[in-house]
C-alpha angles and dihedrals in degrees: 000000000000114000137164117256089253092054092047090052093055091045090052090051085054088052087056091049090240109175102172134040126185117205155118123235133227143161102291095046097046094106088057094050088047087056092045087058089071091052092062106138091023101058122031114213121199115204106209126197093246137013092243088059090051092052093050091045093053089048094051089048090054097045093047097044105031090231126114114275120222128209131179129201138161124240133285112011089011093061095040093051085063092060098093092047093048092050090048091054093045094049088050097039094242119168108235129145110211113196122191134166127225136201119291123280097262092054098049112116094015100098089249124180109295095358121148134156093252095171091050090050097046098040096095092047101046136077086225137336137201137203108204114212098156123059091208088064096049101088094051092043091057092046089050092048094055091044090053096046096051101037132085110341098006121230146147125291125202122211117190111188121190111238095238088057090062091057100043125093130244137158114267132189122185111245120189114235095248090058097054095093088062095064111097090205090060094050090050089049092050089050095052090046090063089233098101092102091054099053094100130030111258114256111249115248109246090213091058091049090053094050091051090051089056090050092050091048088052096048121102094177109035120174127188129207112199115203141181093278088073091053092049091051091049086228100148096128092048094048092048090053091047097054094040091049095051092034094228132155112244131208126202130225118211092260091044096063109126096023086102124027107263092226095053106127089235097059114106094185131241120352127219138019092004095019121135121266087245094056098041093047092047092053091048093049105034122110094209124032116188112190114194123195096344130117100213092242121193088262092060104029094037092170109023092193094061099028111121087346094168096047140077102242120220121188124199116190144145093225115068089199088071095061112105091351096121107001126031112239134207091209142002143193118203115208147080113309097233094053094044093048089049091052091048095048091052089057103039130089127208115281137189127213102171099153094045094051087047090058096045095046092048083082120070122261090200141021134231130226134220115248120233124186117251095024138070128236121223094249092050090056093046093044092050089049092050093046095047105037132064114278090237094054112143116233129208120185139189121216131279136047094335090056092054092045093052095049093045097048107029116081107219115206105192144026113270093026091110126055113188137150095242107163103026096036096215114186107213094039097108107070094048092045089049088053094050090043091053093049089050093047108029094167096057129079109246121198131189121215118197148148127240089254099049093041091060090060099069107003086128085083088076083084091060089046093053099040094052093039093238103162105213116170108218119199114194117203093209112192098148095246146067087270103196095047089046089050090056089044088054099047103030109017101052095253093297094155094194113180097332101109114106097195092149140084163306111097096226092207091056093043090053088053093047089058092051094257131116120264130197138173126216129190097161140027095264094053089046094052091047090051091052092050088051090049092051091049090055093041087067087055093050094252123132128222140212118204116192109210116195112223129177116269094230100044111128139207104249135231103034132176118191120245113272095017129115108280093245095049094102116188090191130014 
């Protein structure tokens, strides 16, 4: 049948079984929104307060559900407002398809109103991107974009469609998702995109697996680092069996939280700059380090030359490009974490490393905080949340001290329970991500942990939360400063607190109320627990809550290792 480009796009989204879109309309994408009108009841659209909020919401939806997130924007400033969200998804390998419309063909390259080279801008921060000039190519372009986003090492894909294409007519035939691989046009398009080699996870080499088994059998002090690739693969069962079989301590990267239950007796906590003493000492003293689905970022391998200097280093990753990029390895296995772990588990016998574990766990996995009347400590806030809220509560964070505290002290139970901007470190990520997570998981409690600096970035999305009755519970770690930056200024910059104080409005309780939500303030545990109970009462009514938690301005994330230093050279612990 003959349809407009806009109608073809919407039908292709139905092929992909898309049920939720986050976005913001504008002139060039109006034909698409007109076609969306006919899909009312089939596809839900969430109108956010800002395109960046839509991008983060689509990302949170993707991370929490394992599906591909979808985001719409118009051209020019609409598309550029997505950039932070696209980069965040790219750095954390999140499967999101971003769809924008540009000016019509005759206006391209003429500095037309709201024209920008969207594909040029997004090329470095997407797995692939497309500019659609021809309506007959639109359907297969959309199919290719989703295939690329969800396959191999996941990541964002950007499609820019010229406005005239959305109005032009072409033949369209519905093709179920499982049939897409059979279309020769799609195969050609994938080849031109440069993503044809990434459509399926590489098969692990059995010889590489056997070599690693031998290395494990010879090790007396094994250590495992669990990264985001284990979360993406939803390989929690396989990962747990692996560490318990080889009887090895395991440290978690930020993105690896939830891939092993945080209360598992083998978990040493976070690794790296703000890693626990147990994690960092274990990496420094092990004889075999196995990193699974992590990229050895500068926040983990702070000094690559001294990182795990006493160990043979093994890297398991789905992306060959990550091997030896940041840390030189002695052995590697290329493949999907779930499959590699299954193959290892089939070949391994039960081991015991009692003395090694005693050494590792002689160091603390968490730190405590001194209590001061009239203010809350980070662990008091997190303990109250854990005590009052369901164990399977989903957590979205922003970026800063609160993010580190949450990951250090929460014990995440499953993959997709934590949504955080790990690689890009985007302040303002959390509220949008929480909205997307709640829409993807309506039966779960979703909380948003933020700081007073991060919350200011995108607190306008409280309007989205209120309008669609998405009952997020926001906890603001309010220390009146850009806490992580101040911490660096205190420890490294001779207490030159330049432009980090946030001694200004708004009153967050009144702000919440202005948006039609519930606001509460807590300065001690009793007030906090009462506020949480109030939030839960209103959650049942579809009403969100903002809880302003007073934290000391000089509270620090501990431990901390300075960037570029040996992983055990703590400047504060």
